N, C-alpha and C positions, 0 to 999 in steps of 0.2 A: 828753889829755882830748878827748873827742869833742864836736863842736859839735852843739847841739840843732837838729833840722830842724823849722822852723816854716813851711815853704813851702806856700802855698795856691795851687792851680790852679783857676781858675773856667772852666767850659765853658758857652758860650752861643751863641745866634744873634744876640744884640744887640737893641737897642731901649731905649726909655725905662725900661720896668719893670726889666729887668736892670741897666741903668746905675745907677739909684738904689741898688740893692742892692750892686753892685760898688763904687761909690764909698764907701759906708758900710763895707764890708768892708776896703777899702784903708786907711781911717783907723785901723782896729783891727789889721790884719795887714800890716805893711810889706812882707813878702816875698811879694807877690801877683803872679800872672801870669794872663793871660786868653788862652784859646784860643777864637777866634770863627769859627763856621762860617757859610757862606752860608745865608740862610733858604730853607726849602723853597718851591719855586714853587707858585703857586695851582693850576696844572694838575696838578702831582704830587699835591698834597693832594686835589684833586677826584677824580682817578683812584683813589687809594688808598681814599678813602671810598666811592666808587661800588662798588668791589669788595666792600666790607664791608656797606654799607647800601643800595645801589641808587642809580641815577642821580637819581631824583626827590629823594630825601632829600639826596644830596650837593650837588645844585645849589641846593636850598633853604638848606642850611647855608652855602654859599658866598655866597649872596645876603645872608644875615645878616652875614657877615664884611664884605662890601662896605658894607652899610648902616651897620654899626658904625664902620667907618673914616671914612665920610662924616660920620657923626654926631659924630666927635671934634672937629670944628671948633666944635660947640655945647657941648662939655664941656671946652674948654681952660681956662676959669676954674676949674672944679672940680679939674682935674688940677693946676693951679698951686697951688691951696689945699692939696691933699694933700701935695705935695712940700714946701711951705713949713711946714705944720704939723708935719712930721716932720724938718724941718731937713736936707733931702736935696738932692742935685744931679742934674739930669736928663741932663747931658752927661758922658760918660765922661772922667775925669781924664786930662790929657795926659801925666802921668808914669807912668801904669799901663802896663806892657809888654803889648802885644797881638800875638798871632800869628794870622794868618788861614789858614783851611783851607776847602776845598770842603765837607767833611763831617767831623764829629768822629769818625766811624767809619772814616775812611781810615787805611790802614796808616801813612802819613806822620805823621798826627796821633798815633797810638799810639806810634810811635818817639820823637817829640818829647816826649811826656809822660814816657816812661821815662828819657829823657836829662835831663829837668828834675828828676826824682826828687821830686815833691811829697809832703808828709806827709799831705795830704788833698786830695780833689777835691770841688768844689762845683758842681753843675749847676743851671742856671736858664734856662728858655725856650730849650730846644734839642731836637733830635731824641732819640728813644729810643736809648740806647746798645745796640749789638748784643751778643749773647753773646760774640762774638770780641773785641770791644773790652773788655768787662768782664773777660775772662780775662787780657788783656794789661796791665791796670792794677793796680798792686800796692800800693794803699793804700785806706783807706776812701773811699767815694764817697757823698756826701750830696746830696740833691735838695731844692729848694724847690718846693712845690706849692701853688697858690692854691686850695685846697679842703681839706675835712676828709676824711681817709681813714678807712675804706674806702668810705663811702657816696657820696663825691663825687670819685672818681678821674677822671683824664682832664682834660677842659677845662671851663671855666666853672663850677667847683664852687660858688663863691659865688652865682652867678646861680641855679643849680638849687636850692640850699638855700632861697633866698627864694621861688622858684616853688612849692616843696613845703611852704611855710609852716613850714620848719624853721629859723627865724631863729637859734636857739641854736647852730646849726652853720654859721653864716656865718663862715668862718675859713680858716686856712691850716695846712699841715703841713710840717715838715721831717723827712725820713725817709731811711733808707739806701736805696741803689739796688740792685735786683736785676734779673732779666731781664724782669719784668712791668712794666705801666704803673701806677706809683704803688702798687706792692704791697709795697715794702720796709718793714722794721720802722720804726715811728714813733719819732722821737726827741723832738720837741716839737710842740705845737699852739698856735695863737693864735686866739682867737675875739673878734669885735668887732661893733659895730653900725654899719651903713652910714648915710650921710647920705641924707635924702630926695632930694637932688640927684644921688646916684650912679646910674649906669646900667651896662649891660653893657660900656660903653666904659671905665668907671672902676673897676669892682669889682676887676679884677686889680691895678691900680696901688695901690689902697687897701690890699689885702691884702699886697702886697709891701712897701710902705712901713711898714706897721704890724708887720711880722714881722722886721725887721732884728735885733732883740734875740735872737729864738730861733735865727736863722741863726748869729749870733755864738756863742751858747751851744753849739750843736751842733759848730761848728768847734773851739772851745776844748776841748770834750770829746774830740774826735778827736785833737787835738794832744797832749793830756795822757794819752791812752790810757784814758779813762774813759767811753767811749760807753755809754749805758744805754738800750737799746731799751725802749719802753713797750708795754703791751698796747694793741691797736687800739681805737679808739672803737667802741661798739656800733652795730650796723646792718648791713644787707646790703651786700655789696661790689658797687658799680655803677660801670661805666665810662661816663663822660659825654662827650657831644659838644656842639658848639655847636647851639643850636636852629635849626630851619629858619625861614625868614623868616615863614611863616604862623604857626608856633608862637610866635615872638617877639612878633609883633603881637597875637596872641590873649592871651598872658599880660600884655602891656602894657595892653591895653584892659580885660581882666576882672579882673586881679589887681594892676594898677598896678606891675608889676615890669618895668621897661624895661632 
């Protein structure tokens, strides 16, 4: 009799948001392993965005990231509320096996994944997997995205939904991974209403915490061989980036979306 493979591999760059998700997944899937890459440096992010968007926009986006980080000290209470309301834990459980890599796209990481033989891979808060990496991984790969696809692909999807007065699409998507940025087939969506005290610093945490159930559903579907991609939500496909500091301030002052 062949043992059933229920092994789950989570790929991430780490942080509080993925930690709360991983801890919740570990409570449901005992055979869990985490591959954690080093976060991309700010200089690398800046150069990559400058090539695509120009230096002025790239520097403006970096300034927003810095301001958001500094602002987190003022949103600690709200973050703790979110974690408590969803009965989650912000620190990665000490019994969860974690293997560190410079990048999830390194050959060393791909080899380790194939030796582990996961039944499903779940990605959250990490670099885009390259086509070479995707070719070498031989199981379903599922991603958590803090935005509703396809209108809010990329980064800060919840924030942009509020800015565009599209509050009905403040939500998250769990989808299959392909070579694009949040372009894989949708598996589940979760929509919710943010608190007036939420800001750009807490939207991603709120969406992550509220979406544990749909992440579990998607993984269970993969393990049982019953993945069922859904038609994408209506709307134009748009790749989003963090707002520049001046755009963030303008939206905060004129639309009360911080």
